[in-house]
N, C-alpha and C positions, 0 to 999 in steps of 0.2 A: 438448512436444520430440520430433523423432523421428528415431533414429540415424538417421546419416552419417557412415559415415569419410573419406567427404571432405572435410568441415568443415575448413576453414583456423582457424589457433587463435583468431584475432580473432573471426572466425563463433562460436566454439563458447564463448568471454567473451562474447557479446553473448547467449547461448543463455540462460548460466546466470544471468549479469544481470536477464534477463528473468520466469526460473524465480525469483527472490529478492525480488524486487518483486512478483510475484505470490503467492507462499506464503510469502517472509520468512526462508525460509532450506535450505539442498539439502543432501542428504547424495553423500558419494563415491561410496556403492556404486549411488546412484540413477544418479548422474549417468553412471554408466560403462555403465550399461543403456540409459540413453537416448540419449546421443551416440556409443556404438557405437565405447570408444575403452578405453585400458587403464588401470589405475587411477594409472600412474605420469604421463601424460598429464592424468588431469584435478588431479592434485594439485599438477603444475606452473604446470596454470589458473588454480589458487586461490592459488599463492602470487601470480602474476603481479597479479593483479587486487587482495590484500591488498597488495602492495608498492605499490598505485596508488591506495590507500585506497578503492576501491570496495566492500570485503566486509572481514568480520572473519574467519578461519579459527577455527573452536573443532573439539574433538574429533568426526572422524567426518566434517566437512562445513565449514560456512559461514553464518553468517548475514548480514544485511545491512545495512547504514547509511545505503541509499538511502530514501528517501519516510517518514523516521521525522525529519527534520529532523536531518540529520548530515551529513556529509560530501560536496562534490563529485565528480559522477563525472567520468572525465575523457572528450575529446572523442571519442576514438578507442572507445569502451567504448557512448558514446554514440548513435554515426554507428552502430552493430549490431541497435540496438532500433528495431521497429514501422517497418520501411521503408516497407512495403507503406501504411501510415497516413501517414507524412507525404511518401511522392512525392504524396498524392493533395491535402493539405496545403497541398503547395508550389505547386500550379497553381491550387488554388482562390487562396489569399492572389497569386501575382502577376495575376490579374484585377482587381485592385484596383489597379495599379502603372498609373500613366499615361506614358504618351511623352511626352519632356523635363521631368519632373519633377524635386526632389530625394526624395533618398528613402534612410531609415536602417537597417540591419542589427542588429541587437545581435546576440550570438552565441547557440553551440548548433547542433546536429545541423538539428533542422529549419528554421532560417532558412538554413541553409547549403543544405539543400534547397530552398528559395524561390528565394538568389542564383542556382542550377546554372537556375529556371528565367527569370531575369532577362536574362542572357545576350544576348539579341536586343533587348530590349526597346530604340527609338532613342531617344538623346540623352537619356540619363540621365545623372543623378550621384548616386555612390552614395558615404554617410558610416560607415563599420562602427568597430564596436572589436571582431573579428574575425581574430584572423590569419590562419583556415582561408579566411573569404570573401573577403579582402582577396588572399591566394595563388589562389583560384579565377578572381577575376577579371580578376589579371591573367594570367594562367599561356596563353603559348604558345597551346595547346593549345586555347583561347576566343575570345584576345583580336582583337578586330577593326575597323576603323574605326569601327562602326558601338556597341563596347560600352560600357559603363558607365565616366565618369572615376571613381576612385574615391580618396577622401579617410581616409586611417588616423587616427584619431586621437590614437594615442599612448597608453603608460599599462605599467601592471605588469600582466604576464600570470599568470591563474589559469589553474586544474588544468583548465579548460574552454577554455584558447588565445584568452582574452578581453580587452583591452587595461582596467584599469581605473583606479581610483586620482584625486589631485588634478590630473595632468595629463591626463586622460582629462576631465574634469570639466568644465576652464577649457576645454578645446577646444568640448567640447559645449556647454555652455552661450552661449558666444557667435552659434550659428550658427540658423537657421531652415532645417526642414524640412515638406514637403507629408506624407509619410507614416513612420510609422514602425514596423516591422514586427521584433517583440520577441519571444522564445520566454520558455519559463520553468518554472522547476523544479517547481513547484504551484500550485495554482490551487487557492481555495475559498470558500463564499458567506461563510465568516467571517473566512480571515487573508485574501481577496483572491489576489495573487499574489507568491510568495515564494520565497526561492534560499536557501542555505545559508551564501552567501560575502556579508560584512555590505559590501564594498568593491564588489562587483557591487550589492549592491540600491541605492548613493549613486549610483553610474552611471546606473543603469539609470532613476533620479529622474530626472536630470541629462536623459538621451534624452525620456524622457516632456512635459519641461518645456521639448523645442525642438521640438516637431511638433506639426502641425495635426491631424492626426489620427493614434492607434495603431491598429495591427493586432498582434492575439498568435496566434500560430499554434502549439498544444500539444494532441497526441494524448489519447486520451482517457483515458490511464494516467496523466495526470499530474493531473487530478479529483480531488479528496480527500485529496491528498498536502501538506503543509505544510511550508515550510525554515525557516529559523532565522528571518531576515526580509522581512519584507512594503516591497515597493518600489510596490504599487499597488492601490488598490482594483478590483471591477468596474465598477463605476461610468465610470470614466474610462478603459475601452473604448471604443473605436467599432465594430472588427471581433473577432470573436472565433471562430479559422479551429479548427476540431476534424473528428475523423473518424468515422464512422457507429458504430465502438464504443460511445461512452456513452451512456450510459442514457438510457430513455427522461424518467425525475424528473429525471435531472442536465441533459438540455437545458432543461426547462422551469426550470430554476433559473437556469440561464446567459442564457435568451433574457430572463428577467425583469431578470439584473442588466448585462446589457451595450448595448451601443448597436445590434448587430445580433449575430447569430450565424449563421454560416455551416458547415455539414457537409455535409464533401466526403465521397463515395462513392468508389469503387476507383479510381485513377490515369486518368485521361481519361475520366469517369463525371461524374455532374450532381451538385451543389451543392444543399444543402436549404437555404433563409434562414428565418430567424425575429427580427421587432424587434420594439421598443417605439416 
């Protein structure tokens, strides 16, 4: 982290969560120096993240629940993490979408970035269980006559603002989509795709079941992370889109397990393809 007294609260909190994901814990004294803010400001940030169940406060700092099968992170917090990687991934994933097709978009901040790249693709029908994605695609700022038609599944919202549960599963189970673009809390060779939310895992299975092709979008920090519940094995994934931060050995493992691995460079850059 780089000290910057101009950082907004959500930006500071995103950097705190990124440090916890990397190191497992943070100290207040170190955050004061790294963020260039007061001790009181850091403590308020930690209090806010603790209330949203993104971390656990301990004496002198905080420890993380993310990445160890723990609690689910809120949408706003996740949106501030790995922003450059997510934009590169979104641009690469958007190229998988065919004009005039039916696309299902799962929840999460990376899929939200993909949705922003689809607003000008003509003739799309978008099925989503994500409240932020539905709001984005229906907002006055992006809505045009060529904008996607949006079907919101219904269901009960999670902390990530994703609709899950029996109602969502029933609606999804009656549909047939050309391509599903799905995020994940974690991915590993042993556990596959995972989430800490049991209801979300079931709804993700329903989404996978209604799709002809499945694309997963996940930045490199998701590899090796295992949540409470598995919702798919890697061999069920037709396209896995990640960023250039993924280690070479991990790229090889993924390329062997999924239909096609796409590694996105910086936004606007090239893609590396690997398939079996």
